[in-house]
C-alpha positions in Angstrom: -78.7 -221.2 -39.1 -80.5 -223.5 -41.6 -83.7 -222.7 -39.7 -83.2 -218.9 -40.3 -82.9 -219.6 -43.8 -86.1 -221.7 -44.0 -87.9 -219.1 -42.1 -86.8 -216.1 -44.3 -87.6 -218.3 -47.3 -91.1 -219.1 -45.8 -91.7 -215.4 -45.2 -90.6 -214.2 -48.7 -92.7 -217.0 -50.3 -95.9 -216.0 -48.2 -95.1 -212.1 -49.2 -94.8 -213.0 -52.9 -98.2 -214.9 -52.7 -100.1 -212.5 -50.7 -98.8 -209.7 -53.0 -99.9 -211.5 -56.1 -103.4 -212.0 -54.7 -104.4 -208.5 -54.1 -106.0 -206.4 -57.0 -103.8 -204.0 -58.9 -104.6 -200.2 -59.0 -104.7 -200.6 -62.8 -107.6 -202.8 -62.8 -109.4 -200.5 -60.4 -108.6 -197.7 -62.6 -109.7 -199.4 -65.8 -113.1 -200.4 -64.2 -113.7 -196.9 -63.0 -113.0 -195.5 -66.4 -115.4 -197.8 -67.8 -118.2 -197.3 -65.7 -117.5 -193.4 -66.3 -117.7 -193.8 -69.9 -121.0 -195.7 -69.5 -122.6 -193.0 -67.2 -121.5 -190.2 -69.8 -123.2 -192.0 -72.7 -126.3 -192.7 -70.5 -126.4 -188.8 -69.4 -126.1 -187.7 -73.2 -129.3 -189.8 -73.8 -132.1 -187.6 -73.6 -135.6 -189.2 -72.6 -138.7 -187.0 -73.5 -141.5 -186.8 -70.9 -144.5 -188.1 -72.7 -147.8 -185.8 -72.4 -151.3 -187.8 -72.4 -152.8 -187.2 -75.6 -155.9 -186.0 -73.6 -156.9 -185.1 -70.1 -160.6 -185.4 -70.7 -161.0 -187.5 -67.6 -164.1 -185.6 -65.6 -162.8 -185.5 -62.2 -165.5 -183.2 -60.6 -165.9 -182.9 -56.7 -169.2 -181.4 -55.3 -168.3 -179.5 -52.1 -169.3 -176.4 -50.5 -166.7 -173.7 -49.9 -166.0 -170.6 -48.3 -164.5 -168.0 -50.5 -161.4 -166.3 -48.6 -159.9 -164.4 -51.5 -161.5 -163.4 -54.8 -164.7 -164.6 -56.4 -165.9 -167.9 -57.6 -168.8 -169.4 -59.8 -170.5 -172.7 -59.8 -167.4 -174.8 -62.1 -163.9 -174.0 -60.7 -160.8 -175.4 -61.7 -158.7 -176.2 -58.7 -154.8 -176.6 -59.1 -153.8 -177.0 -55.5 -155.2 -178.3 -52.3 -153.4 -177.5 -48.9 -154.1 -177.9 -45.2 -151.8 -175.1 -44.6 -153.0 -171.6 -45.6 -149.5 -169.9 -45.9 -148.7 -172.8 -48.8 -152.0 -172.0 -50.7 -151.2 -168.3 -50.5 -147.9 -168.8 -52.0 -149.4 -171.0 -54.9 -151.9 -168.3 -55.4 -149.4 -165.6 -55.7 -147.3 -167.8 -58.1 -150.0 -168.1 -60.5 -151.1 -164.3 -60.0 -147.6 -163.3 -61.4 -148.7 -165.1 -64.5 -151.6 -162.9 -64.9 -154.3 -165.4 -63.5 -157.0 -164.0 -61.4 -156.7 -166.6 -58.8 -159.3 -167.2 -55.7 -158.7 -168.9 -52.4 -161.3 -171.0 -50.9 -161.7 -173.3 -47.9 -164.0 -176.4 -47.5 -165.6 -177.7 -44.2 -162.7 -179.8 -43.6 -160.5 -176.9 -43.4 -158.7 -177.6 -46.9 -157.7 -174.5 -48.8 -158.5 -174.7 -52.4 -156.5 -172.8 -54.9 -158.6 -171.8 -57.9 -157.2 -170.7 -61.1 -160.3 -170.2 -63.4 -164.2 -170.1 -62.6 -167.2 -170.7 -64.8 -170.9 -171.0 -64.8 -171.0 -174.0 -67.0 -169.0 -177.5 -66.8 -167.8 -177.6 -70.7 -166.1 -174.4 -70.1 -164.4 -175.4 -66.8 -163.3 -178.7 -68.4 -161.8 -176.9 -71.3 -159.8 -174.7 -69.1 -158.7 -177.5 -66.9 -157.4 -179.2 -69.7 -155.6 -176.3 -71.0 -154.1 -175.7 -67.8 -152.9 -179.2 -67.5 -151.2 -179.2 -71.0 -149.7 -175.6 -70.3 -148.2 -176.6 -66.9 -147.6 -180.3 -67.3 -146.6 -182.1 -65.3 -147.0 -179.5 -62.5 -150.9 -179.7 -62.5 -151.6 -183.0 -63.9 -153.8 -183.4 -61.2 -156.0 -180.3 -61.6 -159.6 -180.8 -61.0 -163.0 -179.3 -60.9 -164.8 -178.3 -58.0 -168.7 -178.0 -58.4 -169.7 -175.4 -55.7 -173.2 -176.4 -55.7 
């Protein structure tokens, strides 16, 4: 009988010890609520996207292209380069909905160039490239000039 009492006492003591070691649901809930509050504070914080002050970097690439749709001059503002024609056509159609006369050309490597504007002089092309970059930032931040020489 004494052995039974010792065994039951040891079992109850072990249960009390192990029960006191586990975390309480209230502690988890408090930590969760604190994290949620911090997340809400972070979401409410608006971080503006900074536009570069000037896009005047002269990225001009000389390459001979074959015009597939539209017409081009010597200096052309390229807003997209695609290896798949379907993707180039979709991009062309998107900008045509905005009223642009977009041309489609292909270089000797098989890349399709989506050209949003075409000019006889480099300065006009650079000004239009910068205007497009500013208007559609950050979508066309990598627009460049193709010299179809």
